[in-house]
C-alpha positions as CSV (number, residue, x, y, z in Angstrom):
1,X,71.5,159.5,263.4
2,X,70.6,159.3,267.1
3,X,72.4,156.8,269.2
4,X,69.5,156.3,271.5
5,X,67.7,153.0,271.4
6,X,64.0,152.8,270.3
7,X,63.1,152.0,273.9
8,X,64.8,155.1,275.3
9,X,63.2,157.3,272.6
10,X,59.8,155.8,273.5
11,X,60.3,156.5,277.2
12,X,61.5,160.0,276.5
13,X,58.5,160.7,274.3
14,X,56.1,159.4,276.9
15,X,57.8,161.4,279.6
16,X,57.5,164.5,277.5
17,X,53.8,163.8,276.9
18,X,52.9,163.1,280.5
19,X,55.5,165.1,282.5
20,X,53.9,167.6,284.9
21,X,55.3,171.1,284.6
22,X,55.0,173.0,287.9
23,X,53.9,176.6,287.6
24,X,55.3,178.5,290.6
25,X,52.7,179.9,293.0
26,X,49.8,177.7,291.9
27,X,49.7,174.9,294.5
28,X,48.4,176.9,297.4
29,X,45.6,178.8,295.6
30,X,44.6,175.6,293.7
31,X,44.4,173.7,297.0
32,X,42.2,176.4,298.5
33,X,39.9,176.4,295.4
34,X,39.8,172.5,295.5
35,X,38.8,172.6,299.2
36,X,36.0,175.1,298.5
37,X,34.6,173.1,295.6
38,X,34.8,169.9,297.5
39,X,32.8,171.3,300.4
40,X,30.2,172.6,298.0
41,X,29.8,169.2,296.3
42,X,29.6,167.4,299.7
43,X,26.9,169.8,301.0
44,X,25.0,169.4,297.8
45,X,25.1,165.6,298.1
46,X,23.8,165.9,301.7
47,X,20.9,168.1,300.7
48,X,19.9,166.6,297.3
49,X,21.1,163.0,297.7
50,X,24.5,161.9,296.3
51,X,22.9,160.9,293.0
52,X,21.9,164.5,292.3
53,X,24.5,166.2,294.4
54,X,27.4,165.2,292.2
55,X,26.1,167.2,289.3
56,X,26.8,170.3,291.4
57,X,30.3,170.0,290.0
58,X,29.7,172.7,287.5
59,X,28.4,175.3,290.0
60,X,31.1,174.3,292.5
61,X,33.9,175.2,290.0
62,X,33.2,179.0,290.4
63,X,36.7,179.4,292.0
64,X,38.2,179.2,288.6
65,X,36.8,182.7,288.0
66,X,37.5,184.3,291.4
67,X,41.0,183.8,292.6
68,X,43.0,187.0,292.9
69,X,40.0,189.3,293.3
70,X,39.2,191.7,296.2
71,X,36.2,191.1,298.5
72,X,33.5,193.1,296.7
73,X,34.7,192.0,293.3
74,X,34.2,188.4,294.4
75,X,30.7,189.2,295.6
76,X,29.7,190.9,292.3
77,X,31.4,188.5,290.0
78,X,30.4,185.4,291.9
79,X,26.8,186.4,291.7
80,X,27.2,187.2,288.0
81,X,28.8,183.8,287.3
82,X,26.2,182.0,289.4
83,X,23.4,183.6,287.5
84,X,25.1,183.0,284.2
85,X,25.7,179.3,284.8
86,X,22.1,178.8,286.0
87,X,20.6,180.8,283.1
88,X,22.7,178.9,280.6
89,X,21.7,175.5,281.9
90,X,18.0,176.6,282.1
91,X,18.2,177.6,278.4
92,X,19.7,174.2,277.6
93,X,16.8,172.5,279.4
94,X,14.3,174.5,277.4
95,X,15.9,173.7,274.1
96,X,16.4,170.0,274.9
97,X,13.0,168.7,273.6
98,X,13.9,170.1,270.2
99,X,16.7,167.8,269.3
100,X,17.2,169.4,265.9
101,X,17.9,172.7,267.6
102,X,20.7,171.4,270.0
103,X,23.6,171.9,267.6
104,X,22.5,175.4,266.3
105,X,21.7,176.4,269.9
106,X,25.2,175.3,271.0
107,X,26.8,177.2,268.2
108,X,24.8,180.4,269.0
109,X,25.8,180.1,272.7
110,X,29.5,179.8,271.8
111,X,29.3,182.9,269.6
112,X,27.5,185.0,272.2
113,X,29.4,183.9,275.3
114,X,32.7,183.8,273.5
115,X,32.5,187.4,272.3
116,X,31.3,188.7,275.6
117,X,34.0,186.8,277.5
118,X,36.9,187.8,275.3
119,X,35.7,191.4,275.1
120,X,35.3,192.1,278.8
121,X,37.3,189.5,280.7
122,X,40.6,191.4,281.1
123,X,41.8,189.5,284.2
124,X,42.0,185.8,285.1
125,X,39.2,183.5,284.1
126,X,38.7,179.9,282.9
127,X,37.8,180.8,279.3
128,X,34.1,180.8,278.2
129,X,34.0,177.0,278.3
130,X,32.2,176.8,281.7
131,X,29.3,178.9,280.5
132,X,29.1,176.9,277.2
133,X,29.2,173.6,279.1
134,X,26.3,174.7,281.4
135,X,24.1,175.3,278.3
136,X,25.2,172.2,276.4
137,X,24.9,169.8,279.4
138,X,21.4,171.3,280.0
139,X,20.4,170.1,276.5
140,X,21.3,166.5,277.6
141,X,19.7,166.4,281.1
142,X,16.8,168.4,279.8
143,X,15.7,165.3,277.8
144,X,14.0,164.4,281.1
145,X,12.5,167.7,282.0
146,X,12.0,166.8,285.6
147,X,15.7,165.8,286.0
148,X,16.7,168.8,283.9
149,X,15.1,171.3,286.2
150,X,16.6,169.5,289.3
151,X,20.0,170.0,287.7
152,X,19.3,173.7,287.3
153,X,18.3,173.9,291.0
154,X,21.4,172.0,292.1
155,X,23.7,174.1,289.9
156,X,22.2,177.4,291.3
157,X,22.6,176.2,294.9
158,X,26.2,175.0,294.4
159,X,27.4,178.1,292.6
160,X,25.9,180.4,295.3
161,X,27.3,178.3,298.1
162,X,30.7,178.3,296.5
163,X,30.5,182.0,296.0
164,X,29.9,182.5,299.7
165,X,32.8,180.1,300.6
166,X,35.1,182.1,298.3
167,X,34.9,185.0,300.7
168,X,36.3,183.0,303.7
169,X,40.0,183.1,302.6
170,X,39.8,186.9,302.7
171,X,39.1,186.8,306.5
172,X,42.8,185.9,306.9
173,X,44.0,188.7,304.6
174,X,41.3,191.2,303.6
175,X,43.7,193.2,301.3
176,X,45.8,190.2,300.1
177,X,44.5,190.3,296.5
178,X,45.4,194.0,296.1
179,X,48.7,193.5,297.9
180,X,49.6,190.6,295.6
181,X,48.7,192.5,292.5
182,X,50.9,195.5,293.6
183,X,53.7,193.2,294.5
184,X,53.5,191.5,291.0
185,X,53.6,195.0,289.4
186,X,56.6,196.0,291.6
187,X,58.6,192.9,290.6
188,X,57.8,193.3,286.9
189,X,58.7,197.0,286.8
190,X,62.0,196.3,288.7
191,X,62.8,193.4,286.3
192,X,62.4,195.7,283.3
193,X,64.4,198.6,284.9
194,X,67.3,196.3,285.9
195,X,67.5,194.4,282.7
196,X,70.6,194.8,280.6
197,X,69.9,197.0,277.6
198,X,71.8,194.9,275.0
199,X,69.1,192.4,274.2
200,X,66.2,194.1,272.4
201,X,63.9,191.1,272.5
202,X,64.3,190.5,276.2
203,X,63.7,194.2,276.7
204,X,60.4,194.1,274.8
205,X,59.2,191.1,276.7
206,X,60.1,192.6,280.1
207,X,58.5,196.0,279.1
208,X,55.3,194.3,278.0
209,X,55.2,192.2,281.1
210,X,55.6,195.3,283.3
211,X,52.8,197.1,281.6
212,X,50.6,194.1,281.8
213,X,51.3,193.7,285.6
214,X,50.6,197.4,286.2
215,X,47.4,197.2,284.2
216,X,46.3,194.1,286.2
217,X,47.1,195.9,289.4
218,X,45.0,198.8,288.3
219,X,42.1,196.6,287.4
220,X,42.4,194.9,290.8
221,X,42.3,198.1,292.7
222,X,39.5,199.5,290.6
223,X,37.4,196.4,291.4
224,X,37.8,196.9,295.1
225,X,35.0,199.5,295.0
226,X,33.3,200.4,297.3
227,X,36.1,199.5,299.8
228,X,38.4,202.1,298.4
229,X,38.4,204.9,301.0
230,X,40.7,203.6,303.6
231,X,44.3,205.0,304.2
232,X,45.7,201.5,303.4
233,X,44.0,201.6,300.0
234,X,45.2,205.1,299.3
235,X,48.7,204.0,300.1
236,X,48.5,201.1,297.6
237,X,47.0,203.4,295.0
238,X,49.9,205.8,295.5
239,X,52.5,203.1,295.2
240,X,50.9,201.9,291.9
241,X,51.0,205.4,290.5
242,X,54.7,205.6,291.4
243,X,55.3,202.3,289.7
244,X,53.5,203.6,286.6
245,X,55.7,206.7,286.6
246,X,58.9,204.7,287.1
247,X,57.9,202.5,284.2
248,X,57.3,205.5,281.9
249,X,60.6,207.0,283.1
250,X,62.5,203.8,282.1
251,X,60.9,203.6,278.7
252,X,61.7,207.2,277.8
253,X,65.2,207.0,279.2
254,X,66.0,203.8,277.2
255,X,64.9,205.6,274.1
256,X,67.7,208.1,274.7
257,X,65.4,211.0,275.5
258,X,65.1,213.3,278.5
259,X,63.1,211.3,281.0
260,X,61.6,214.4,282.7
261,X,58.7,212.4,284.3
262,X,56.8,213.1,287.4
263,X,56.7,210.5,290.2
264,X,53.2,211.7,291.1
265,X,51.0,214.5,289.9
266,X,47.4,215.5,289.5
267,X,47.7,214.3,285.9
268,X,48.3,210.6,286.8
269,X,46.3,208.3,284.5
270,X,43.1,207.5,286.1
271,X,41.3,205.1,283.7
272,X,42.2,201.5,284.4
273,X,40.4,200.0,281.4
274,X,39.0,201.2,278.1
275,X,35.2,201.9,277.9
276,X,32.8,199.0,277.3
277,X,31.9,200.4,273.9
278,X,35.6,200.3,272.8
279,X,36.0,196.7,274.2
280,X,32.8,195.4,272.5
281,X,33.5,197.0,269.2
282,X,37.1,195.8,269.3
283,X,35.9,192.2,269.9
284,X,33.4,192.4,267.1
285,X,35.9,193.5,264.4
286,X,36.2,190.9,261.7
287,X,39.9,190.6,262.2
288,X,40.1,190.7,266.0
289,X,41.6,187.8,267.9
290,X,38.4,187.6,270.0
291,X,36.2,187.1,267.0
292,X,38.7,184.7,265.3
293,X,38.9,182.6,268.4
294,X,35.1,182.6,268.9
295,X,34.0,181.7,265.4
296,X,36.6,178.9,265.2
297,X,35.2,177.4,268.5
298,X,31.7,177.6,267.1
299,X,32.8,176.1,263.7
300,X,34.6,173.2,265.4
301,X,31.7,172.6,267.8
302,X,29.1,172.7,265.0
303,X,31.1,170.1,262.9
304,X,31.6,167.8,265.9
305,X,27.9,168.1,266.9
306,X,26.6,167.3,263.4
307,X,28.9,164.3,263.1
308,X,27.9,163.0,266.5
309,X,24.2,163.4,265.7
310,X,24.7,161.7,262.4
311,X,26.3,158.7,264.2
312,X,23.3,158.7,266.6
313,X,25.6,158.9,269.7
314,X,23.8,159.1,273.0
315,X,25.9,162.0,274.4
316,X,26.6,164.3,271.5
317,X,27.3,167.2,273.9
318,X,30.6,165.6,274.7
319,X,31.7,165.9,271.1
320,X,30.6,169.5,271.1
321,X,32.5,170.3,274.3
322,X,35.6,168.4,273.3
323,X,36.0,170.5,270.2
324,X,35.2,173.7,272.1
325,X,37.7,173.0,274.9
326,X,40.5,172.1,272.6
327,X,40.2,175.2,270.4
328,X,39.0,177.8,273.0
329,X,42.3,179.7,272.7
330,X,44.3,180.7,269.7
331,X,47.3,178.5,269.7
332,X,49.5,177.3,266.9
333,X,48.8,174.2,265.0
334,X,51.3,172.0,266.7
335,X,50.2,173.1,270.2
336,X,46.5,172.6,269.3
337,X,47.3,169.1,267.9
338,X,49.2,168.3,271.1
339,X,46.3,169.5,273.2
340,X,43.9,167.3,271.2
341,X,46.2,164.3,271.7
342,X,46.4,165.1,275.4
343,X,42.6,165.2,275.6
344,X,42.2,161.9,273.7
345,X,44.8,159.9,275.5
346,X,43.8,161.3,278.9
347,X,40.2,160.4,278.2
348,X,41.1,156.9,277.2
349,X,43.0,156.3,280.5
350,X,40.2,158.0,282.4
351,X,37.5,155.7,281.0
352,X,39.7,152.8,282.2
353,X,39.5,154.3,285.7
354,X,35.7,154.6,285.3
355,X,35.5,150.9,284.3
356,X,37.6,149.9,287.4
357,X,35.6,152.0,289.8
358,X,32.3,150.7,288.4
359,X,33.5,147.1,288.6
360,X,33.8,147.6,292.3
361,X,30.0,148.6,292.5
362,X,30.5,151.5,294.8
363,X,27.5,152.9,296.8
364,X,26.2,156.3,295.8
365,X,28.2,157.8,298.6
366,X,31.3,155.9,297.5
367,X,30.9,157.2,294.0
368,X,30.5,160.7,295.3
369,X,33.8,160.4,297.3
370,X,35.5,159.3,294.1
371,X,34.0,162.2,292.2
372,X,35.2,164.7,294.8
373,X,38.7,163.1,294.9
374,X,38.9,163.4,291.1
375,X,37.8,167.0,291.2
376,X,40.6,167.8,293.7
377,X,43.1,166.0,291.4
378,X,42.1,168.0,288.3
379,X,42.5,171.3,290.2
380,X,46.1,170.4,291.1
381,X,47.0,168.9,287.7
382,X,45.2,171.1,285.2
383,X,47.9,173.7,284.9
384,X,50.7,171.1,285.1
385,X,49.7,168.6,282.4
386,X,46.4,168.5,280.5
387,X,46.6,164.7,279.8
388,X,47.1,163.9,283.4
389,X,44.2,166.3,284.4
390,X,41.9,164.4,281.9
391,X,42.7,161.1,283.8
392,X,40.8,162.8,286.7
393,X,38.3,164.9,284.8
394,X,36.9,161.9,282.8
395,X,36.0,159.7,285.9
396,X,34.6,162.9,287.6
397,X,32.3,163.6,284.6
398,X,31.3,160.0,283.8
399,X,30.6,158.9,287.3
400,X,28.5,162.0,287.9
401,X,26.4,161.2,284.8
402,X,26.1,157.6,285.7
403,X,24.9,158.5,289.2
404,X,21.9,160.4,287.8
405,X,20.7,157.3,286.0
406,X,20.4,159.2,282.7
407,X,23.4,157.9,280.9
408,X,22.5,154.3,280.4
409,X,24.9,151.5,281.2
410,X,28.6,152.0,282.1
411,X,29.6,150.4,278.8
412,X,27.4,152.8,276.9
413,X,28.7,155.8,278.7
414,X,32.3,154.8,278.2
415,X,31.8,154.1,274.5
416,X,30.0,157.4,273.9
417,X,32.6,159.4,275.8
418,X,35.4,157.8,273.9
419,X,33.9,158.2,270.4
420,X,32.7,161.8,271.2
421,X,36.1,162.8,272.4
422,X,37.7,161.5,269.2
423,X,35.1,163.3,267.0
424,X,35.6,166.5,268.9
425,X,39.4,166.3,268.8
426,X,39.4,165.6,265.1
427,X,37.0,168.5,264.4
428,X,39.2,170.9,266.5
429,X,42.4,169.8,264.7
430,X,40.8,170.1,261.3
431,X,39.5,173.6,261.9
432,X,42.8,174.7,263.5
433,X,44.9,173.5,260.5
434,X,42.3,174.7,257.9
435,X,42.2,178.3,259.2
436,X,45.9,178.8,260.1
437,X,47.2,179.3,256.5
438,X,45.5,182.7,255.9
439,X,44.0,184.3,259.0
440,X,47.2,184.9,261.2
441,X,48.6,187.4,258.7
442,X,45.2,189.2,258.6
443,X,45.2,189.3,262.5
444,X,48.7,190.8,262.6
445,X,47.9,193.5,260.0
446,X,44.7,194.4,261.7
447,X,46.4,194.7,265.1
448,X,49.2,196.8,263.6
449,X,46.6,199.2,262.1
450,X,44.8,199.5,265.4
451,X,48.0,200.1,267.3
452,X,49.1,202.8,264.7
453,X,45.7,204.5,265.0
454,X,45.9,204.4,268.8
455,X,49.4,205.9,268.8
456,X,48.2,208.7,266.5
457,X,45.3,209.4,268.8
458,X,47.6,209.9,271.8
459,X,50.0,212.1,269.9
460,X,47.1,214.1,268.4
461,X,45.5,215.3,271.6
462,X,46.6,218.7,273.0
463,X,46.5,217.7,276.6
464,X,47.3,214.0,277.3
465,X,45.6,214.3,280.7
466,X,42.3,215.6,279.5
467,X,39.4,213.2,279.4
468,X,40.1,212.6,275.7
469,X,43.8,212.1,276.4
470,X,43.2,209.7,279.2
471,X,40.8,207.7,277.1
472,X,43.3,207.6,274.2
473,X,46.1,206.4,276.5
474,X,43.9,203.7,278.0
475,X,43.1,202.4,274.5
476,X,46.7,202.6,273.4
477,X,47.9,200.6,276.4
478,X,45.2,198.0,275.7
479,X,46.4,197.6,272.1
480,X,50.1,197.5,273.0
481,X,49.6,194.8,275.7
482,X,48.1,192.6,273.1
483,X,50.4,193.6,270.2
484,X,53.5,191.3,270.8
485,X,51.3,188.5,272.0
486,X,49.4,188.4,268.7
487,X,52.6,188.7,266.7
488,X,54.2,185.8,268.6
489,X,51.2,183.5,268.2
490,X,50.9,184.4,264.5
491,X,54.5,183.5,263.9
492,X,54.2,180.3,265.8
493,X,51.2,179.4,263.7
494,X,52.8,180.5,260.4
495,X,56.6,180.9,260.5
496,X,56.4,182.8,257.2
497,X,55.2,185.8,259.2
498,X,58.6,186.2,260.9
499,X,59.5,188.8,258.3
500,X,56.9,191.1,259.9
501,X,58.6,191.1,263.3
502,X,60.9,194.0,262.7
503,X,58.1,196.4,261.6
504,X,55.7,195.3,264.4
505,X,58.4,195.7,267.0
506,X,59.0,199.2,265.8
507,X,55.2,199.9,266.1
508,X,55.3,198.7,269.7
509,X,58.4,200.7,270.5
510,X,56.7,203.9,269.2
511,X,53.6,203.1,271.2
512,X,55.3,202.6,274.5
513,X,57.4,205.7,273.9
514,X,54.2,207.7,273.3
515,X,52.8,206.4,276.6
516,X,56.0,207.2,278.4
517,X,56.3,210.8,277.0
518,X,52.7,211.5,278.1
519,X,54.1,211.5,281.7
520,X,56.5,214.3,280.8
521,X,56.0,217.5,282.8
522,X,56.3,219.5,279.6
523,X,53.3,217.6,278.1
524,X,50.9,218.8,280.7
525,X,48.7,221.8,280.2
526,X,49.7,224.7,282.5
527,X,46.4,224.8,284.3
528,X,46.8,221.3,285.7
529,X,50.5,221.1,286.8
530,X,50.4,220.1,290.4
531,X,53.4,218.1,291.5
532,X,53.3,216.1,294.7
533,X,56.2,214.5,296.6
534,X,56.0,210.8,296.0
535,X,56.7,210.0,299.6
536,X,54.2,212.4,301.1
537,X,51.1,212.8,299.1
538,X,48.6,215.3,300.5
539,X,45.0,214.2,301.2
540,X,43.4,216.9,299.0
541,X,45.5,216.0,295.9
542,X,45.1,212.3,296.5
543,X,41.3,212.8,296.7
544,X,41.5,214.5,293.3
545,X,43.7,211.8,291.9
546,X,41.7,208.8,293.0
547,X,38.1,209.8,293.3
548,X,37.6,212.5,290.7
């Protein structure tokens, strides 16, 4: 029996629920992102009036996609995100007059956007929720077609302005994203190399983290095109190749084999990511995590939308989005339930803030200032504590809707938001628990089969550095990076699967060993054995390495 009093237990539980958990390295980039978004909303309010300008929130949150990318990647991806958000909202406005079609439309958007996102988004992003939100909120504002198309215009402007502002931080460090990615890979490889060999589990986690960091650095350097011809870029690419070789050397050495691995050669792996055909087919497999996550989102959103419509709630899109946001990642049942509780409790506190602000009868500009302040708060708190973030997100969203005059009275907005949140949370929890008894085992088995097939493909090729061999190694590395993550999430969701851990760890060990042995000098065909000193790469060989 615990000796703690009920009061102390209650305080401890509340602290555990609301305690912010600082994630190192997040404050500075989040402040920069918050500042960029705040400027975009403020400018939109100046140009479109504060009543319309506050709806620029969605377009102004483009920084969630773009932190950590090089200059030209930010240009390309910002334009893609801006066009995507605008197109999604426009589609929602077009569907809005057909009320019966709103829920099916929302489900279809989740299925399409979810598959595309999880298939091709290999680096940091905010999940597919933003794109889905743009479409679903368009179905609400589109009830008034004139207002709906104004919202589309404001969203397009804000997202493009934010995209332009995202380029400004790079004026103070044009190569900072690439340097940070290389530095992260350097730390991860060193941590794995220096780790004591006694603990197998820690070794596996460190090895997986090292390969993930090297893969992220490759993707970052690859995305720098066309700014990839300078000597500085060549130097970073050379260092990354050396890190990759050092990682392979460590894997082979710890397996008790002869680690005869080049530091740098003309056979260095060149493909940073698998082909788009592989990624899409992988996501569309019936037992892939991408498809599992996507159809669960769509199912929860569909249930929440149907219930909200049956209750004749004025803002059913909030129920759809609450369910989608809670279940947009594959987490175990306890974590998903906790996230639903965070969203519900945070929303309840947030509507209290809305009530207090509305009671003060702020001017349109006063309300805009509160919205911007809340937006900054959610940037800082989102990664620390979801419930606290919702205390800021809820007033931000509700005051923006109220400002447009499309949401009815404050009391109506608050009631709808509260009820929709509860409906969405219950739908998400029900789908999570209902699908977690059977599917995790299927996902582990499917992933294991794919990893085994990828290992066999690498071992089958005569020359690991031929186009076929490079493609096989890229696909194997992709499978292995996801392998332990899928196993860990499945065991957390269904502890009965812990008996699979030994066999799946053995699969991962064989796979990483196959990747490491591919670097062996003896595995290279005789016609392509050109070894280069790692500290003095020649220009002609580097040209062949990087630009072939």
